N, C-alpha and C positions, 0 to 999 in steps of 0.2 A: 480395482479393475472395472472398466466400463461395460464390457460385454460378458455374457455368461461364460464361465469356464467349461469347456468341453475338450476332453483329451481322449486319446484312443490308443489301444494296443492292437497292432495289425500283423499277427503272425501268419506264416505260411504253414499249412497243415502237412508238414513233411516229416515229422518224427517227434521224439521226446522234447520236452520243454527244459532247456538248459537253465541253470540257476541265474545266468545273466539275463535271460529273457524274463524270468519271474521278477528279478529286481527292476527291470524296466517297467513291468506291470505295476509293481509296488510304488515306484516313484510317481507314475501317472495317477494311480489311485489316491495316494496321499495328497497330491496337489489338488486333485478334483474335490476331495472331501473337505480339505481345509478351506477351500474357497466356495463351498456350497454348490459345486458343479457336477458334471456328469462324466462318468467313465464308460467308454464304449469299447466293445470288442468287435473288431471287423476282421473277417477271415480273408486273407489275400491269396486266393487259390487260382490266380490267373495262369500259373505255369502248371498245366494239367499233367505234364510229363513227370513232375516231381510229387504229384498228389499221392498221399499215403492213406489208405482206408483206416478209419479209427483215430486218426491224429487230431481231428477237430474235437471229437468227443473227449479225448484225453486232455486237450487244452482246457476245456470247460471244467472237467473234473479237477484238474490241478488248481485252477483259480478258485473253485469252490472250497477245496481243501484248505487253501491258504487264507480263506476269508476275504478274497478280493473279487467278489461277485460283480460282474458288470451291470450297469444300469440299462444298457442297450446291447443286444447281441443277437446272433442268429437264433438262439434259444429263447431269449426273452422278448425279442422283437423291439419295436420302437418307432418313433415318428419318421426315421430316415431309412427304413427297411427298403430293400433287403440288405443284410449285412455280410453277405458273401459276394465277393467281386464277380465270381462266375455267373451269378444271377443278375448282375448289373451290366453284362457284356454289351447289350444293345446301346447303352448310353455313351459309351466311350468313343465310338466311331465318329459321332458328330463333332466332338472336340478335336479329334485328329484332323478332320476335314477343315475345321475352322482354322487350325494352325497352318495347314497347307495353303488355304486360300489367302491367308495373311502373309505368306512368304516365310513363316517361321519353321516350317517342316517340309519334307519332301518325300516322294515315293521312291523306294529303292527296289530294283528287281534282281540284284546280284544273288547268285546261287552260293551255297556254302563253298563250293569248289572255287568259284571266282574270288571270294573273300580270302580264302586260303592262299590263292595265287598272288593276290595283292600283298599279303603279309610276307610272302617270300620275295617278291620283286622289289619291294621297298625297304627291305631289311638292310640296315647299316650297322656298323659297330656302335655308332652313337644312338641309334634307334633300333634295337634288336627286336622289338615287338610293335610294328606299325599298327596304327589304329585307323578306323574309318572316320576321318576327320576333315578339317578344312583343306589339308594338304593333298588329299587323295580323292575327295568326293567327285571332282571334275573328271577324273579318269575312270570312274566306275559307271555302272549302268543304273542311272536314276533320272528322275524328272528334272534335275538340274543340268545334266549332261546330254540328255536326249531331246529331240524335238517334240513338240506337242503331238504331232501325228504319230510318232513312234510310241510315245507314252500311251496315247489313246488306243493304238493297235494292241499293245501288250495287255492293257486292261481289258479290252474287248475279248482277248483270247484267254482270259482268266489266268494270266501268268502270275505265279506266286510272287507276292511282294510284301514289303514291310513299309511302315512309315517311320522316318527318322527325324529327330530335331535338327535344325540347321543352327549349329552353334556359331555365334559371331566370332570373328577373328580378333584376337588381342584386345578383349574387353575385360575390365575388372568387374567382378561381381562380389559385392560386399553385403554382409548381414551381421546383426548383433546376436550372438549366442548367449543365452542366459547364464551359462557356466563359463564360457571361454572369452566372452567379450567380443570385440570386433574380429570377424574372420573374413578373409578376402581370397578370391581365386581369380586366376586369369583363364579366360575361356579357351585360349590356344592350347591349354594342357588337357582339355576335356574333349572326348570324341563325340560324334553324332549318335547319341544313344537311340536305340530302337524304342519307339513309343507304342506302336501297334504291330503285332506280329502277323504272320501270314494267315494264321487261323482266325484272325479277327479279334483275338484276345489282346487286351492292353498289357504292356509290361508294367512293372512296379512303378516306373517313373511317371507314366501318364496317370495310372489308376490312383496312385496315392494323392496326387494333386487334385484330380477331379473329385475324388471321394471326400477328401478333407474339406474342399470348398462346399460341396453339396451337403455335407453333414455338419457344417458350421463349426469345424474344429478350431479352437482358439489357441491351443498350445500343442506343439508336436515335439515329444520327447522320445529319443531313440538312441541306439548305441553309436559310439563314435565311428564305427566302421562305415556308417552312412555319410560321413562328412564329405568324401569325394563326390557324392551324388548331389550334394546341396546346390551347386551352381545350376545344374540342370533343372532342379525343382524350382529354384528361385526364378529362373527365366520363364518357366512354364506358367507360374503364377502371373508374371508380368505379361507374357504374350497372350494369355487367355483373358486379360483385362481384369484380373482379380487381385492386383497387387495390394489394394487397400484392405482386402479381407484375409491376407496371408497370416497364418498363425505365427506366434512367437516360437523360436526354436531353442532346443537344448540338446546337445549331443553328449550322452552319458559316457563316463570313462569305462574302460574295459575292466573285467575281472581277470586278474593275472594268475599264472601258475604260482604255486607256493614259493618258488625261488624268484618270482618277479620277472622271469624271462619269457615274455610272450603271453598271449591270451590263453586262459584256461580252457582245455578241451576235454571231451569224453575220454580220449586216449590217456590224458593225464590222470583222470580218476581211475581208469583201469590199471594203469601202471603203479599208482601210489595207494590204491585200495580204498577209495572213497567215492561216493556218488557225485555226479554233477547234474543229474536230472532231478526234478522235484519229486516225481513219482516213478514207479516201475514203468518201463516202456519196452515192449517187444515188437521189433520191426516185423510186420507181416510178410515182407518180401524175403528177408534173410533169416527170420526166426531168431535173430540175435536179441538177447535180453539184456537190458541195462537196468540196474537197480536204482531206486530213488531214495531221497531223504526220508520220505514217509515210511517206506518199508524197512529202512535201516533203523527206524525207531525214533525219528525226530517228531516233536510236537510241532504243529503248524505255527504256533505262536513263536516258538524258538527259531524256526526256519525263517519266518518273516523278520524277526528281530535281527538275526545275524546278517541277512541280506541288506537291511536298512543301513547298517553301520559299515557296509562295504562301499566306501566312497562317500559317506556322509556322516556328519556328527552335528550335534546341536550347540557346539561351542563349550560344552562342559565335559566332565569326566564320566558322565552317566553312560552306561552300556546297556542296561536292561530297559526296554521300552515296550509297553503294551501298544496295541493298535491305537487306542485313544491318545496315548502319549505322542505317538508318531504323527498322527493327524494334527495335533495341536502344535507340535514343534517343527514339523518339516518345512524346509524352504529350499528352493532350487539354488539359491545363492550360496548355500553351505555344502553343496555337492562339490567334491574335489575335481580338479582338472585331470590329475594324474590317475593312472590305473591303481586298483586296489588288489593287493596280494591275498589270495584265498588261503586260509589256515584251517585245516580240518580239526586240529586239536582245539582251536578256539571255538570252532563251530560246536564241538561236543560240549565245551564248557557252557555255552549258551543253553544247550539242551538240558544239561544237568541242573542249571540254575532254574530253568522253567519247571522241570520236574519237581524240584525241591519245593517250589512255591505254589505248585498247582493244587487245586481242590482234589481231595482223595476220591470222591465219587467220579469226577471227570477222568482222573487217571485210571480208575478201575475200568471205565468203559473203553479206554484205549488199550489197556493191558489184556482184557478178556480174550480178544482174538489170538494173542500170542499164547495164552494158557490153553485155549482150545486146540491150537495147532500142536502144542507139546503134550497133549493128552492129560492135562492137569484139570481135574474136576473141581468146580467151585459150586458148592451147594448153597452157601450163604453170602449174599452180596455185602451185607454189613460187615461180615468177617473179612471179606476181601478188602473192603475199604480200610478196615483197621490195620491189616497187614501192609497195605500200600503206605499208610502213614508211618509205620514202623521202619519200612525199608527204603523209602523213596530217596533219602539223603545218600544212599549208597549206589544209586543207579544213574548212569550217564545216558543210556539209550533205553527205550522201552523193553527190548528183549532181555535186558539185564534183570528185569523182575522175575524171569523164569529161574535164574540162578539164585537171586537174592530173596525171593519170596516163595518159590515153588515148594520148598521143603516144609513150609507151614501147612501145606495141603496134602502132602504124601511123603512117605519115608523116601530118602534118597535111593535111587536105583543102583548107585555105586558109592563106595566108601573109600576114601584115600587112606587105606590101612598102611600104605608104604611110608606115610609120614609119621605113623605111630610106632611101627614095628622096631626101628633101631633102638629105642629106649624102653621097649615094653618088657615087663618082667612079671613074676608071680605076685609080687607085692601090689602092683597096680591092678592086676586082674582081680585079686582078692578085694581091693578097695572098691572097684566098680560093682562087684557082686554085692557087697555090703550096701553100697549106695542105692542099688535097685531096691533092696529090701526096705531100706529106710524111707525111700521115696514112696514106695507102695503103702507102707504103714502110715505115713503122714497124710496121704490122699489129698495133698494140698496143691492148688494151682496158683499159689502166691509166690512170686519170685524171691521175695525176701526170706520166706520160710525155707524154700529150697536151697537158697544160698547158705543159710545158717546150718542146715543139715550137712551140706557139703563141707563147710569149714570145720564143723565139729568132728566129722569122720576123718578128714585129713590129719587133724591133730591126733586123733586116737590111733591112727595107723602110722604115725610118725613120718608122714609124707609132706612135701611142699605143694601148696595149691597150684603154683605156677607149672609144676610138672604134669598136672592132671587136667588143667583147663583146656589145652589144645586137644588131647585125646577125646575129651568129652564133647567139645565143639564138633570134631570130625564125626563122632558117633551120631550126633543129632542131625547134622546138616549135610554130611558127606565130604566136606572140604574145609579149608581154612578161610572161612568168610562168615558174614552174618553179624547181627548185633550181639548184645550181651547174652552169654550162654544161659543164664538163669531166666532171662526174659523169654528166650526161645522155648525153654522147657515149660515155663508157665503158660505160654501162649498156645503151644500145641497140646498141652495137657500132660499131667504127670504120667498118666498111663501110656500115652504114646512115647513119651521120653524114655520110660523104662523099657518099652518094647524095642526101641531103636538101640539102646545101650546093650541089651541082651543079644540082639542080632549081631551087633558089631563084635561082641565078645566071642561069638562062634567063628568069626573070620580071623581072629588074632591068635 
């Protein structure tokens, strides 16, 4: 590549960050890092009516959690600051005026009521939703249909107005998409989009072109829902005289519902019981809380990994990728054209694999907050790391460590005696009383010694080991889970094991 790679993620601060948005960040980030370029975060807050307090900070926190920290952003600054469009407001008007002077845009004075009247008057069975376009612009109140004197008078009277692009009639606009190849649009199918709003703020269409030019963006990667806007943006690059500096484009495929029928939405997550936001988000306006992958117990590495393979692969059967792997192997040419179905069970598989392979000290730092919330006291960090190593292969999500490891730190608060009771009798009770005595006398924390004591006693009592293993497990951990019974007894210490068995006997 001849010019320096500069890519950007440009979200609106309107709420939680959908996993599709994070995947867009990821693909931008990987492309930039692979080519030694820059990844920019630009906040597109031109629509002040949709601005949500706290949303920008949430976006930054999410990117930091994922390890996708921008090189330039409102927080980090950079050579092309400011990185919030609302702080760049003054610069957009000159470009709108440049377009008007060149005949590529015009001033429109229509009120919302007049636009609604137009939609009703021009509605036909063939065109049930008329747009403000080539067919109707001459019949509306704008600088194309009014005389110069009328326009000047309206402007002098501070009449509210917008600036619209003047889309050419029946012209083909074509560009090469890095994923989809050649894409073509006919301008007759595109309406005259608003470029500058009545409050002087630019719309996305003008701001994205101006900012991409001024920030020297080399590649623009965004979701395929923006494809219909591409002809407007391509023409603006041309009309502003910047065609030679236009970035290369790639429109990423959608992330689909699990059944493949349409784009994955927050409602699908609510309905099917899984998160679609990266992190917890509470809407300050409605107080509605949406849980995130982070709080569900996903490792950031697993979350990034599962997003990377939603619509991309490296051409092999490999599924587990570190960030280093992804940067090395990523290419936009291997991003699929079609949408990728989201599979939560597969997402959990990724997390389980990352937990299984993670460093115990790292996992301990992630698990500690869950233990704190559950009231599980951890006095010895090295002991916690040891327990993490013993139990991590049984955990899918981080909260699973509460169940799988919590009993190593405190006796279970409840015991599943219902699973023992149906086959419980005096012979088993006598056995466990004898086992407690034998364990106490041994005073050993060696699992092999404890297992041999158990086997000798079962033979002496004429019982089968298989009949006693499940009751002993439940007595020690509270339920039907956990690693080997004797490993558990040895790890918690024979004194604690005996105390738990004696307590369980009082409940049976």
